[in-house]
C-alpha positions as CSV (number, residue, x, y, z in Angstrom):
1,X,195.1,106.0,80.4
2,X,198.4,104.4,79.7
3,X,200.6,105.2,76.7
4,X,200.0,101.7,75.4
5,X,196.2,102.3,75.4
6,X,196.7,105.6,73.6
7,X,198.9,103.9,71.0
8,X,196.1,101.2,70.5
9,X,193.6,104.1,69.9
10,X,195.9,105.5,67.2
11,X,196.3,102.1,65.6
12,X,192.5,101.5,65.6
13,X,192.0,104.9,64.0
14,X,194.7,104.0,61.3
15,X,192.8,100.7,60.8
16,X,189.6,102.6,60.2
17,X,190.9,105.2,57.7
18,X,193.4,102.9,56.0
19,X,191.9,99.3,56.2
20,X,194.3,97.9,53.6
21,X,197.3,98.8,55.8
22,X,198.8,96.1,58.0
23,X,199.3,97.6,61.5
24,X,200.3,94.4,63.3
25,X,204.0,95.0,63.1
26,X,204.3,98.8,63.5
27,X,207.6,99.9,65.1
28,X,207.1,102.5,67.8
29,X,210.1,104.6,67.0
30,X,209.8,104.8,63.2
31,X,207.9,107.5,61.4
32,X,204.4,106.2,60.6
33,X,204.2,107.5,57.1
34,X,207.6,105.8,56.4
35,X,206.2,102.5,57.6
36,X,202.9,102.7,55.8
37,X,201.4,104.1,52.7
38,X,199.9,107.2,54.5
39,X,199.5,110.4,52.8
40,X,198.9,113.9,54.2
41,X,195.2,113.4,53.9
42,X,195.3,110.2,55.9
43,X,197.3,112.0,58.5
44,X,194.8,114.7,58.7
45,X,192.0,112.0,59.0
46,X,193.9,110.7,62.1
47,X,193.9,114.1,63.6
48,X,190.1,114.6,62.8
49,X,189.2,111.2,64.2
50,X,191.0,111.9,67.4
51,X,188.9,115.1,67.8
52,X,185.6,113.6,66.7
53,X,185.9,110.3,68.7
54,X,187.8,111.4,71.7
55,X,187.5,115.2,71.9
56,X,191.3,115.5,71.6
57,X,192.5,118.7,69.9
58,X,195.9,118.7,68.1
59,X,197.0,122.1,66.9
60,X,198.6,122.2,63.4
61,X,202.0,123.2,65.0
62,X,202.0,120.0,67.0
63,X,201.5,117.6,64.0
64,X,205.2,116.7,64.0
65,X,204.7,115.3,67.5
66,X,202.5,112.6,66.0
67,X,205.2,111.2,63.6
68,X,205.8,107.9,65.3
69,X,203.6,105.6,67.4
70,X,205.9,106.4,70.4
71,X,205.7,110.1,69.9
72,X,201.9,109.8,69.6
73,X,201.8,108.1,72.9
74,X,203.9,110.6,74.6
75,X,202.1,113.6,73.2
76,X,198.5,112.3,73.5
77,X,198.6,110.5,76.8
78,X,198.5,113.7,78.8
79,X,195.6,115.0,76.7
80,X,193.6,111.8,77.3
81,X,194.3,111.9,81.0
82,X,193.4,115.7,81.3
83,X,189.8,115.0,80.1
């Protein structure tokens, strides 16, 4: 799986948990919470959906690695490819 595919999975999850948010112009290198109206519960929902839908575990100490779309791709791609 490529980083772009993983980023799309993250965008799809955001679309599910925050359907009122516009994800069409997300910048890869900008903090997701700064770009969108996501609170800490929304962020936890993203982590939970990664586990529920894809079996990807993200330990709490690694949450900062999911700050931006680019960092999500970098951090999650090896996890998807290890499955």
